[in-house]
C-alpha positions in Angstrom: -14.7 34.1 24.0 -11.6 31.7 23.7 -10.9 29.7 21.1 -8.6 26.4 21.8 -7.0 24.8 19.6 -6.9 20.9 18.2 -3.3 18.7 17.9 -4.5 17.2 14.4 -5.5 13.5 14.3 -2.8 11.4 14.2 -3.7 7.7 13.2 -1.4 5.8 13.9 -1.9 2.6 12.0 1.8 0.9 11.9 3.0 -1.4 15.1 6.6 -0.9 14.9 7.0 -3.9 12.6 7.2 -2.3 9.3 11.0 -2.0 7.9 9.5 0.1 5.3 9.2 3.1 7.3 12.8 3.2 8.1 13.6 3.0 4.5 11.0 5.0 3.3 9.8 6.9 5.1 7.6 9.3 2.8 6.3 6.4 0.7 5.3 4.5 3.7 3.1 8.0 5.0 1.8 7.9 1.9 0.9 3.8 1.3 -0.5 4.7 5.2 -3.7 6.7 3.9 -4.5 4.5 0.0 -8.2 4.3 2.7 -8.5 7.6 3.7 -6.8 10.1 0.7 -8.0 9.9 -2.8 -4.4 11.4 -3.6 -3.0 8.6 -1.8 -5.0 6.2 -3.4 -4.3 7.4 -7.2 -0.5 6.8 -6.2 -0.9 3.8 -5.3 -2.4 3.2 -8.7 0.0 4.9 -10.4 2.4 3.1 -8.8 1.7 -0.5 -9.9 0.3 1.2 -13.5 4.1 1.6 -14.6 6.2 -0.3 -12.0 6.6 -2.6 -14.9 7.0 0.6 -17.7 9.2 2.9 -15.7 12.7 2.5 -14.1 12.3 3.3 -10.1 15.7 1.7 -8.9 16.8 5.2 -7.6 13.5 5.8 -6.3 12.4 5.7 -2.2 9.3 3.3 -2.9 8.3 0.3 -1.4 7.8 -2.3 -4.2 4.7 -4.6 -5.8 7.0 -7.4 -3.7 6.7 -5.2 -0.3 2.5 -4.1 -0.4 1.2 -7.6 1.0 3.7 -7.5 3.4 3.1 -3.5 3.4 -1.1 -4.4 4.4 -0.4 -6.9 6.4 1.6 -4.8 9.5 -0.5 -2.2 9.2 -4.0 -1.3 10.9 -6.5 0.6 8.7 -9.5 3.1 9.2 -11.2 1.9 6.2 -10.0 -1.8 6.0 -12.6 -2.8 3.5 -10.7 0.5 1.0 -6.9 -0.8 2.4 -8.1 -4.1 0.6 -9.6 -2.5 -2.5 -6.4 -0.4 -3.2 -4.1 -3.4 -2.3 -5.6 -6.1 -3.9 -6.4 -3.4 -7.3 -3.1 -2.4 -7.6 -1.5 -6.1 -7.1 -3.9 -7.2 -9.5 -2.4 -4.2 -12.0 1.5 -5.5 -11.6 -0.1 -9.0 -12.0 -1.4 -9.1 -14.6 1.7 -7.5 -16.4 4.1 -10.4 -15.4 0.8 -12.9 -16.6 3.0 -14.2 -19.7 5.9 -15.6 -17.3 3.8 -17.7 -15.2 4.6 -15.4 -11.9 1.2 -15.1 -12.6 0.0 -18.1 -9.7 2.0 -16.0 -7.0 0.6 -13.4 -7.6 -2.6 -14.3 -7.8 -2.0 -16.8 -4.2 -0.4 -13.2 -2.9 -3.5 -10.9 -2.9 -5.5 -14.0 -1.7 -3.3 -13.0 1.1 -3.8 -10.0 0.9 -7.2 -10.0 1.3 -7.4 -12.3 4.2 -4.1 -10.1 6.1 -6.4 -6.8 5.6 -9.5 -8.3 7.1 -8.2 -9.6 9.5 
C-alpha cells in the first residue's frame, strides 16, 4: 500500500497590498488567522485590551490604527468571524479612548471595517 503525503493547505488571503506583511510578518500571519484559529483571535483581543496599558513601542505588531486597513486588504475564509473579531477589537480600544473625543472616529472606522469585511 502506498501512502500519499499531501502538502498542507495554504490559505492565500493577502492580495499583496498589505505593507504590514513586510514590516510585521509574524503578526501579519497571526492576524490572517483570526477567523479560523482561536489562539489568533485571543491574541488580537488581548492586544486590544492591553493596548492602552502596555508599551508596544518596541514590539513588531500592527496597532489598532492599522487594523481597518488590514481588514480591508485581505480576504477571509470566514468573513463573519473576521468581521466580529476586528469589530470587537476596534470597539475595545475605542472604549478606552471614549473620553478623549476620538470615540466618534473609532465608531466611524468600525462601520467601515464591517462594510469592508462583508464585501
